[in-house]
Structure formats: structure tokens, C-alpha cells
C-alpha positions, 0 to 999 in steps of 0.5 A, a space after each residue: 748590751 747583749 753584744 758586750 755580754 756575749 763578747 765577755 762570755 766568749 773571752 771567758 770561754 776561750 780562756 777556760 778552754 785553753 787552760 783545760 787543754 794545757 792541763 790535759 796535755 801536761 798530764 799526758 795519756 798515761 792509760 795508753 787509751 785514746 782520750 775521749 773528746 770532751 762534751 761540747 760546751 753550751 755555745 751561749 749563756 742560758 737566757 733568762 726565763 720570762 716571768 709569766 706570773 706577772 701576766 693575767 693567767 686567764 688567757 692561758 687557762 682558756 687555751 688549756 681548757 679548749 685544748 682539753 688540757 688541765 688548767 691551773 688549780 686556781 683557775 676559774 675554769 678548774 671547776 668546769 673540767 669536772 663536768 662530763 661535757 669537758 671530760 668527753 671533749 678531753 678524751 675525744 680530742 686527745 685521741 684525735 690528736 694522737 692519731 694526727 701526730 702518728 699520721 702526719 705531725 711526726 713526719 712534718 717535724 722531722 722534715 722541717 728540721 731537715 729542710 727548713 731550719 735555715 729559714 728562721 736562722 735569718 728570718 724571724 717573721 712569717 707572713 701567712 695570707 689566706 691562712 685564717 686562724 692556722 697558727 698551728 702549721 705556721 708554727 710547725 713549719 717555722 718554730 723559731 719565728 718571733 712574729 706570725 702575721 696571719 690573714 683570713 676572712 674569718 671574723 674576730 670576736 671579743 672573748 667573754 669575761 666568763 664562761 659556764 656549763 650552765 650555758 648549754 652552748 658551751 658543751 655544744 661549742 666544744 663538740 662543734 670545735 672538734 668537728 671544725 678541726 677534723 679537716 685540719 687534722 686530716 688535710 692540714 687546712 681549714 674550710 672558710 665557709 665551715 669556719 664562718 658557720 661554726 665560729 659565728 654562734 655560741 658563747 665563744 665566737 670567732 678565730 681567737 679560741 682556735 688560735 689559743 687552742 693551738 698555742 696550748 697544744 704546741 706547749 706555748 704559754 699565752 700572756 695577753 690578748 689585745 684587739 685591733 680596730 679599724 677606722 672608717 676606711 677599713 685601715 687597721 689602727 695599729 700602735 706605731 710601736 708595733 711598726 718598729 718591733 722587727 729585728 730589721 725595721 725598714 719602716 719609720 713611724 708614720 706621722 699619719 698613724 694614730 699615736 695613742 694605743 689602739 690595740 686595747 683589751 678594754 675599749 670602753 671609753 675609747 672613742 674608736 671602740 665604735 669600730 668593730 674588732 678586725 684583728 687581734 694581737 696575741 702575745 705568748 712565750 715559747 715552750 722554754 719561756 725564754 722568748 716573747 712572741 707575737 701572733 697577729 691575725 687580721 680579718 680582711 679581704 686582700 683583693 687589690 682595692 682592699 689590700 691597697 687601702 690596708 697601709 698600716 698592715 703593709 707597714 707592719 709586715 715591712 717593719 719585720 723584715 726579713 720575711 718568710 712568705 707561707 701559704 698552702 690552701 690558698 684557693 689559687 687566688 694568687 693566680 689571678 689579677 684580682 690579687 695581683 697587688 698582694 702577689 707583687 708585694 710578696 715577691 718584692 719583699 719576702 726573702 724566703 717562701 714555702 707554699 703549695 701549688 695553690 699559692 703564687 704560680 711558678 712562672 712568677 718566681 724568676 730563676 735569676 731571683 730565686 733558688 728553689 727546691 721542690 718536694 712531693 708530687 704534682 700532677 694536677 689540681 683537684 677538680 674544683 680548681 682544674 683551671 689552675 693547672 701549671 704545665 711548667 710545674 708539672 714538667 719539673 715534677 716529671 723529672 725525679 732528679 729535680 724533686 725531693 721526697 715529701 713524707 706527709 700529705 697536706 692541702 687539697 691533695 692530702 693523701 701521702 704521695 699526692 701532695 706538693 710543696 716548694 720552697 725558695 730563697 731569694 738570691 743575694 
């Protein structure tokens, strides 16, 4: 249906352009001045806007509230924004974010447009293991993606039906939220131990509030939040419809998967609800409200035995090819054999990647398979991970002709001029 509409539009556009040219030629250049080139016309018809009003606004209101942004006047949270605790949060977080934009974010966005824009022209799914709830950098590096699949050890909890400042935990939580984001705003990554400590207490627990906050700060509109459960073997109970939602599905619906919808925001009465929440699917729109997007987060270990048993997760990822693999502060886990099966899965199935030296070691990226570009500076890992030094990577970075500039700091060596990233495109 879209292709037919597009063809009709192209025929109309070509005819209109031809007539305009004939008219212009017939009139001649009577002034003697060099005619100005006409402004470039829109290349495609405007996409219809998504009607966000048909969705429950409570999730987007919560995202705005946590981000220190004004909620809709009719929201149940509107009254809470009059509280001094929230207003203090708004002021402090706005100041931190402004500094973050000045120090790092503006440079990231300029660099992304120059170096990575071709990635999501072809691939619309980002697979981000070890990212935790870091939707923010997944989006900043790949803003045109339609699907983001994140994994971490941080837990998922159900959002409360209502919140109030009568519960002093909320004020404490907002302060805790600011503190937890300090490392991300400074170095571009989370610390798992700190998140497990900070996000396991209070009225708002787990990773969902953080991801909602990032969606608000990146001008997205949250449409829905659905919880994902696991069976007794730890395999995720996914709706088979999710396995064919990619733009180039390579996986057929598996008969062994449950046919009922397990992604369920209200699990009461569902016999599978006895399983703890192990993941979440957040549906949201882009800033123009023209594209519905999906963020999946899975709380799971990815060492070999665990990864091998997560068949439905693997099928979900594979159904959304072509894929971009992204990771940064990955604790060098993909260097060892304990995560070798995940590493093989990534190398076999991803067509693009962006990572720091903390991800897959350079030696696994075969020169006859990948075209690679290197950015920034690499000397050695921080002392905590000194065992993960890569001599072959160091040899490349010794030659300035082989390395491009990285205008921001990120990951464990977060100071500008000390960080590295390298990107790859699989050869055809």
C-alpha cells in the first residue's frame, strides 16, 4: 500500500517539476540576472501524526514528572509539581542537564550525524547488551532506530498505581535519582552495584523510571508500558507477534512459544503472573509523533548457560535484522569464554557495530568480514581491568593516520582525549 502511494507521488512530483521547468524556460531570463535555483521540494509526503490521545497518558506524565518537566494540567501528578521537593528536583536536574549538554551531549550529536547516520538508514534495531537502563545513549547514537533491545542485571519492578509526596520516600527517591545519574552524566555509563542499591528501595523501584526519564529528556512521548514474565526455566514469555515485528523478519513464529499474550500490564488472573517480572516493553513515539517505536529491556544474565536458555530473547533479536550491536561500559565481559556464546551470536548476526574497547576484542573482528573505523585514543584500560589490554588495538592507535577524532569522553576513561570508540560495517 505504501509503495503504490509512493509511486503515485513520484509520478505527480515528476510531472509538476517538468511543467515548472517548461514555464520557466518560456518566460526567459528577462532581468539578465542569474536565476536562483528553486528550493528543494519535500522528498516524500508528510507522514500522518500518531494520535497519542488514544493512549493512557499516565506513563508519559510520569516520565515528564521524573525528568523535572511540566506535566499536563489534567494529570494526577500536576498537583505534586507544586511541592517544594519536586521543584528542587526540577531546578537541580535542569542545571545538571544543561552542564551535561554543554560538556558532552552537543559533541555527541554532532559526531553522530557525521559518522553514524548511515547505520540506521539500513538497520532499525539496536541490540545493547550490558547497557542496563541506558536508553539515552542508545538513542543518542542511533536516533533513527525503531527498536531498542537492552539487557542488564538491574531488576524490573511494576510501577505503582499512584504516588504521593505524603510518602516521604518519594522526595528521597528524587534525590537518589539525581545521585544515581551523576556517573552517567559525567562518564556516560551506569554502575551496576550502585543501581542495584539505589533502585531497589522506595516507591519507584527498578529500571523503568530511569528509562522513562530519558525518553522525556529526548522529547519522546511514552504510550504504553507492558511487563514481560519468565517461565520456570527462565525463558521469557513473549508474544509471538513480537517475533515478526522487524522490518526484515528472518524467524518464523515458533509453535513451542505460548500463543496468548504474556506481555500483560495487568497480570491479575493470568496463571503465568506468579512468575516474577523479568522484562519490560515500552512503546513510544519519536519527537515528531510520526513513528511508533519499541524499547525492550531484559533483566538477565548472559553467561553461556543463561544465554543458551534464552531462546525467545534470541528469536526476538533475530526477527529484527539487520542489527546494530552497541555496547560501551561492558566490563570487558565479552573478552572471556564465559560470554563466548553471546559474542559468537553478535558476530554472526549483527551487520553493524559501535563499541569501546570494553566490548568484543579487536581480534574477533576479521578483516575480510568487517570494514572498521577507529576514533579517539587508546593506551590501556583503567587499572581495574588492566588484564584486558589489547596490543593489536594499541598498534592501530599508535598510527594517527588510522584514527579519527572523537570530540567527547565516554566510558571508564571519560575525560575528553582519553576515550575510544570503534565502529564496523559487515562486508557484503
